[in-house]
C-alpha positions in Angstrom: -12.9 0.9 25.2 -13.1 3.3 22.3 -9.9 3.3 20.2 -8.9 5.9 17.6 -7.2 4.2 14.6 -5.3 6.5 12.3 -4.0 5.1 9.0 -7.1 2.8 8.9 -6.8 2.4 5.1 -3.1 1.5 5.3 -1.3 -1.8 5.2 -1.0 -2.2 9.0 -4.3 -0.4 9.9 -6.5 -2.8 7.8 -5.0 -5.8 9.7 -5.0 -4.2 13.1 -8.7 -3.2 12.9 -10.3 -6.7 13.2 -7.9 -7.6 15.9 -9.0 -4.7 18.0 -12.6 -5.5 17.4 -12.0 -9.1 18.4 -10.6 -7.7 21.7 -14.0 -6.1 22.3 -13.1 -2.5 21.5 -15.1 0.0 19.5 -12.8 1.5 16.8 -13.0 5.0 15.4 -11.3 4.9 12.0 -9.6 8.1 10.8 -9.5 8.2 7.0 -8.8 11.0 4.6 -11.3 9.7 2.1 -14.3 7.6 3.1 -14.7 6.4 -0.5 -11.4 4.5 -0.1 -12.4 2.6 3.0 -14.2 -0.7 2.6 -14.2 -2.6 5.9 -15.9 -6.0 6.1 -19.6 -5.7 6.8 -19.2 -7.9 9.9 -17.1 -5.2 11.5 -19.4 -2.3 10.9 -21.4 -2.6 14.1 -18.2 -1.8 16.1 -17.0 0.9 13.9 -17.2 4.7 13.6 -15.7 6.3 10.5 -14.6 9.9 10.4 -12.7 11.9 7.8 -9.6 13.5 9.2 -6.5 14.9 7.6 -3.8 15.7 10.2 -2.4 18.3 7.9 -5.7 20.2 7.9 -6.6 21.6 11.3 -10.2 22.2 10.3 -10.8 18.5 10.1 -9.6 17.7 13.6 -13.0 18.7 15.1 -14.3 15.4 13.8 -12.4 13.5 16.4 -14.7 12.5 19.3 -13.6 13.4 22.8 -14.5 10.0 24.5 -11.4 8.3 23.1 -9.6 5.9 25.5 -6.7 4.8 23.4 -5.1 5.7 20.0 -2.8 4.3 17.4 -0.6 6.6 15.3 0.1 4.7 12.0 0.7 7.6 9.7 3.8 7.3 7.7 5.0 8.8 4.4 7.5 7.3 2.0 7.5 10.5 -0.1 10.7 12.0 -1.4 9.3 15.5 -1.6 11.8 18.0 -0.3 9.6 19.0 2.7 8.1 15.6 3.7 10.0 15.6 7.0 8.4 18.9 7.8 5.0 17.6 6.9 5.4 14.5 9.0 6.4 16.5 12.0 3.4 18.9 11.5 1.1 15.9 11.3 2.4 14.5 14.6 2.1 17.9 16.3 -1.5 18.4 15.1 -2.4 14.8 16.2 -0.9 15.4 19.6 -2.7 18.7 20.1 -6.1 17.3 19.1 -5.8 14.0 21.0 -4.9 15.8 24.2 -8.4 17.4 24.0 -9.9 13.9 24.4 -10.0 11.4 27.3 -7.2 9.4 25.8 -5.1 7.3 28.2 -2.6 5.6 25.9 -1.1 6.3 22.5 0.9 3.7 20.5 3.2 4.6 17.6 4.7 2.1 15.1 8.1 3.3 14.0 11.2 1.9 12.5 14.3 0.5 14.3 16.6 3.5 14.8 19.6 2.2 16.7 22.4 3.8 14.7 23.7 7.4 15.1 23.7 7.9 11.3 20.1 7.5 10.1 18.5 7.8 6.7 16.2 10.8 6.1 13.2 8.5 6.3 14.2 7.0 9.7 15.3 10.4 11.0 11.8 11.6 10.2 10.2 8.8 12.1 12.4 9.5 15.1 11.3 13.2 15.0 7.7 12.1 14.9 8.3 9.9 17.9 9.8 12.8 19.8 6.8 15.0 19.0 4.3 12.3 20.1 6.2 11.7 23.3 5.5 15.2 24.5 1.9 14.5 25.1 0.1 14.3 28.4 -1.0 10.7 27.8 1.0 7.4 28.3 3.0 6.8 25.2 4.6 3.6 23.7 6.7 3.3 20.6 7.1 -0.1 18.9 10.0 -0.1 16.4 10.1 -2.6 13.6 12.4 -3.4 10.7 11.4 -5.4 7.7 7.8 -6.7 7.9 7.1 -10.0 6.2 3.4 -10.4 5.2 1.2 -10.8 2.2 1.0 -7.5 0.5 3.8 -5.8 2.4 6.2 -3.7 0.3 9.2 -5.6 1.7 7.8 -9.0 0.9 6.7 -8.0 -2.6 10.2 -6.7 -3.3 11.8 -10.0 -2.1 9.3 -12.0 -4.1 9.8 -10.0 -7.3 13.6 -10.2 -7.1 13.8 -14.0 -6.4 11.0 -15.1 -8.7 12.2 -13.1 -11.7 16.0 -13.2 -11.5 18.0 -16.5 -11.4 21.2 -14.5 -11.2 21.3 -11.1 -9.4 24.0 -8.5 -9.7 23.2 -6.5 -6.6 24.4 -3.4 -4.6 26.7 -3.9 -1.6 24.0 -2.9 0.9 22.5 -6.4 0.4 25.1 -7.4 3.1 23.5 -5.1 5.6 22.0 -7.0 8.6 18.3 -6.7 9.6 15.9 -8.5 11.9 12.7 -9.3 10.0 9.3 -9.8 11.7 6.1 -11.5 10.5 3.1 -9.3 10.2 1.1 -11.7 12.5 3.6 -10.8 15.3 3.4 -7.1 14.5 -0.3 -7.1 15.0 0.1 -9.2 18.2 2.5 -6.7 19.7 0.3 -3.7 18.7 -2.8 -5.3 20.2 -1.2 -6.6 23.4 0.6 -3.3 24.2 -2.6 -1.4 24.5 -3.3 -0.3 28.1 -0.5 -2.5 29.3 1.1 -0.3 32.0 4.5 -2.1 31.7 4.8 -0.6 28.2 3.9 3.0 29.2 6.4 5.8 28.3 8.9 3.4 26.7 10.1 2.4 23.3 10.7 -1.2 22.2 12.3 -2.9 19.2 10.2 -5.8 17.8 11.7 -8.4 15.5 11.8 -12.1 14.8 14.5 -14.5 16.2 16.6 -14.4 13.0 19.3 -11.7 12.2 19.9 -11.9 8.5 21.5 -9.9 5.7 19.2 -8.9 2.9 21.1 -11.3 0.7 20.4 -14.1 3.1 16.8 -13.2 3.1 16.6 -13.5 -0.7 18.4 -16.8 -0.7 16.1 -18.2 2.1 13.1 -17.2 0.1 14.5 -19.1 -2.9 15.0 -22.2 -0.7 11.4 -22.0 0.6 10.1 -21.7 -3.0 12.5 -24.4 -4.3 14.4 -21.9 -6.5 18.2 -21.9 -6.9 19.5 -18.4 -7.0 23.0 -16.8 -7.4 23.6 -13.4 -5.9 26.7 -11.3 -6.7 27.3 -8.1 -4.8 29.2 -5.2 -6.4 30.4 -1.9 -4.9 29.7 0.2 -8.0 26.0 0.8 -7.6 25.2 4.3 -6.4 22.0 4.9 -4.4 20.3 6.3 -7.6 21.3 3.2 -9.6 20.1 1.0 -6.8 16.8 2.8 -6.8 16.4 2.3 -10.5 17.3 -1.3 -10.1 14.5 -1.9 -7.6 12.1 0.2 -9.6 12.5 -1.7 -12.9 12.8 -5.2 -11.5 10.1 -5.0 -8.8 6.6 -3.6 -8.4 7.7 -0.7 -6.2 7.3 2.9 -7.1 10.5 5.0 -7.7 9.9 7.2 -4.6 9.4 4.2 -2.4 12.5 2.5 -3.9 14.5 5.6 -3.1 13.4 5.7 0.5 14.0 2.0 0.9 17.5 2.1 -0.6 18.4 5.0 1.7 17.3 3.0 4.7 18.7 -0.4 3.7 22.2 0.9 4.1 21.7 1.0 7.9 21.5 -2.0 10.1 18.1 -2.6 11.8 18.7 -5.1 14.5 16.8 -5.2 17.8 18.6 -3.9 21.0 16.9 -6.5 23.2 13.8 -8.7 23.4 12.4 -7.4 26.7 9.0 -6.7 25.0 8.6 -10.4 24.2 8.7 -11.3 27.9 6.5 -8.4 28.9 3.8 -9.4 26.5 4.5 -13.1 26.4 5.0 -13.2 22.6 7.4 -15.5 20.9 7.9 -14.2 17.3 8.0 -16.8 14.5 11.2 -17.4 12.5 11.8 -15.8 9.1 11.3 -19.0 7.3 7.9 -19.6 9.0 6.8 -16.1 8.2 7.6 -16.7 4.6 5.6 -19.9 4.5 2.6 -18.3 6.1 2.8 -15.4 3.8 3.1 -17.6 0.7 0.1 -19.6 1.8 -2.0 -16.4 2.1 -0.9 -15.4 -1.4 -1.5 -18.8 -3.0 -5.0 -19.0 -1.4 -5.9 -15.4 -2.4 -6.3 -14.2 1.2 -4.3 -11.0 1.0 -6.1 -8.7 3.5 -4.2 -5.5 2.6 -1.4 -4.4 0.2 0.9 -1.5 0.1 0.0 -1.2 -3.6 -3.5 0.0 -2.7 -1.9 3.0 -0.9 -1.9 6.2 -2.9 1.9 6.3 -2.3 2.2 3.5 -4.9 0.8 5.7 -7.6 1.5 9.1 -9.1 -1.4 11.0 -7.7 -2.7 11.9 -4.2 -6.4 12.7 -4.5 -9.8 12.1 -3.0 -11.9 9.7 -5.1 -14.9 12.0 -4.8 -13.0 14.6 -6.9 -12.7 12.3 -9.9 -15.7 10.0 -9.7 -17.8 12.3 -11.8 -16.3 11.8 -15.3 -16.1 15.0 -17.3 -17.3 15.4 -20.8 -16.4 19.0 -21.8 -13.1 19.3 -23.6 -12.7 15.5 -23.5 -12.1 12.8 -26.1 -14.5 9.9 -25.6 -14.4 6.4 -27.0 -17.7 4.7 -26.2 -18.8 1.2 -27.3 -21.6 -1.1 -26.4 -22.4 -4.7 -27.1 -25.1 -7.2 -26.1 -24.2 -9.6 -23.4 -25.1 -13.3 -23.4 -24.7 -13.9 -19.6 -24.8 -10.9 -17.2 -23.2 -12.8 -14.3 -20.3 -14.1 -16.5 -19.6 -10.6 -17.9 -19.5 -9.0 -14.5 -17.2 -11.7 -13.2 -14.8 -11.1 -16.1 -14.8 -7.4 -15.5 -14.1 -7.9 -11.8 -11.1 -10.1 -12.7 -9.6 -7.7 -15.2 -5.9 -6.8 -15.0 -3.2 -8.5 -12.9 -2.6 -12.1 -13.8 -5.8 -12.3 -15.8 -4.7 -9.5 -18.2 -6.9 -7.3 -20.3 -8.5 -10.1 -22.3 -7.4 -8.9 -25.7 -4.0 -7.8 -27.0 -2.6 -8.1 -23.5 0.9 -7.8 -25.0 0.1 -4.2 -26.1 -1.0 -3.4 -22.5 2.3 -4.8 -21.2 4.2 -2.7 -23.8 2.3 0.4 -22.6 3.2 -0.5 -19.0 6.8 -0.9 -19.9 6.9 2.5 -21.6 5.2 3.9 -18.6 7.9 2.6 -16.3 10.6 4.1 -18.5 9.0 7.5 -18.1 8.7 7.1 -14.3 5.2 5.8 -14.1 3.8 2.8 -12.2 3.6 0.4 -15.1 1.7 -2.9 -14.8 3.8 -4.5 -12.1 1.4 -3.5 -9.2 -1.0 -6.1 -10.5 -4.0 -6.3 -8.2 -4.5 -7.3 -4.5 -7.4 -9.7 -4.9 -7.9 -12.1 -7.8 -11.7 -11.7 -8.2 -12.7 -8.7 -6.1 -12.1 -5.0 -6.5 -13.0 -2.1 -4.2 -12.8 1.6 -4.5 -9.3 2.7 -3.8 -7.6 -0.5 -5.1 -4.8 -0.4 -7.5 -5.3 -2.5 -10.7 -2.1 -2.3 -12.8 -1.7 1.3 -13.8 -5.3 2.2 -12.9 -6.9 3.2 -9.6 -10.5 2.0 -8.8 -12.8 4.9 -8.2 -16.1 3.1 -8.0 -17.1 -0.6 -8.0 -20.6 -2.0 -7.5 -21.1 -5.6 -8.5 -24.9 -5.5 -8.2 -25.0 -2.4 -10.3 -22.5 -4.0 -12.7 -20.4 -0.8 -12.8 -16.7 -0.2 -12.3 -14.8 3.1 -12.9 -11.0 3.3 -13.2 -8.8 6.4 -13.2 -5.4 6.2 -15.0 -2.2 6.6 -12.8 0.1 6.1 -15.8 2.2 9.0 -17.1 -0.1 10.9 -19.5 -0.4 14.4 -20.9 -3.8 14.6 -19.4 -6.3 12.5 -17.3 -8.0 9.3 -18.3 -11.0 7.3 -17.1 -12.1 3.8 -18.2 -15.7 2.7 -17.3 -17.6 -0.6 -17.7 -21.3 -0.5 -17.0 -24.0 -3.1 -17.5 -27.4 -1.5 -18.6 -30.2 -4.1 -19.2 -28.6 -6.6 -21.7 -25.9 -4.3 -22.9 -22.3 -3.7 -21.7 -21.2 -0.1 -22.2 -17.4 0.5 -22.3 -16.3 4.1 -22.1 -12.8 5.5 -22.3 -12.6 9.2 -21.5 -9.4 11.4 -22.0 -9.1 15.0 -20.9 -6.0 16.3 -22.7 -3.6 18.9 -21.4 -2.5 21.2 -24.1 -1.3 20.2 -27.6 0.7 17.3 -26.3 -2.4 15.7 -24.9 -4.3 16.0 -28.2 -1.3 14.6 -30.1 -1.2 11.7 -27.7 -4.9 10.9 -28.2 -4.6 10.9 -32.0 -1.4 8.8 -31.9 -3.1 6.0 -29.9 -6.5 6.3 -31.6 -5.7 3.7 -34.3 -5.0 1.1 -31.6 -8.3 1.8 -29.8 -10.3 0.4 -32.7 -9.2 -3.2 -32.2 -8.0 -3.2 -28.6 -11.2 -1.8 -27.1 -13.4 -3.6 -29.5 -11.6 -6.9 -28.9 -11.8 -6.5 -25.2 -15.5 -5.7 -25.3 -16.2 -8.9 -27.3 -14.3 -11.0 -24.8 -16.2 -9.5 -21.9 -19.6 -10.1 -23.4 -19.3 -13.6 -25.0 
């Protein structure tokens, strides 16, 4: 069967893709930017890749008509004033375009929405579900709450809080009940539901066997990790203070923290477990989901991460628009140095950032990241998804990877920190030389003043980093 997979570059989409191919399907991956899509080469024979933006009608013609099934995995955590309107429009355009194909079954992954009073985020998901349900195809909605998996936003927040804070003064919404589910079971439910007539034109809640408060989830994580933690809940934290609390303590972005806090005040507990019997799936307990997730993290087997989504940054752009580094009107700091071992230098470049750091004066990079956080930027807490691999589209601290080619020995970063301008950082091996180029395109006088204020630091930071990379 031929399956249309929207959100193929997202956290769920990247994990669902190999599962669908293992089931013998051919998968048509819808991406807004092909440059950000890096599937394993072993999957390529069973893939078709098309560029589609469901907010741009002119791109919908790229969808083939011989589609048998489809997954709608498009979600926004944006706090823009009109994001609900945009999500609804995207669903409407998807429905209109998919109805022109041979599609038999559409599956949508939503959030558990069993209370009358919903957050704006969950209300938007319900509106999307209502739009998709109007189609002429069979339609199934799977509703999940907190998803526990390596790289998921929920897991990363839990890990950040417990690992960093022995004592937590927390908002009262930590007493809210939820029903977490492991990512392995989410993928199983999504895969097994496809073309199963017993799931047609219905919605199901999917969750693990444990109903826990967010506080209990944090404490359970501490037990699994052997960490003793004390949590005190107070009623004085407003939603805005709660959002700032998550933003500064964890790796989440502020707009994601705001959406999460808004939703965390509402219980997300499954109505029933009928879907388990229909599909013969027995979800694993929360503790087991944590153990499996930590094993993946410890062994550096994180398949996908929310941090690599553009929603984790401050820009929403196509890589092709920024991959050609400008020179006109720019300040450029370019240095080169002879390398002693090409392979070692490339390996060091490919491990830069995250836990490895920036090789020289890392404390200054951390200080810059902290300042960035204060002004609403991403800071350094995103780290990186893989310890020694980087791909176009990945987040590396407060940079976004635009280009990475190990054989060529070239990697190009674009800054997502708060800046009065735009910045690029490039490393490129040419013969026996490593060229390191920092480019800054200022915006107005403030941009120029910024460049000259940091220029004194460039001399020893960039020079020191270059020496470490080439020795």
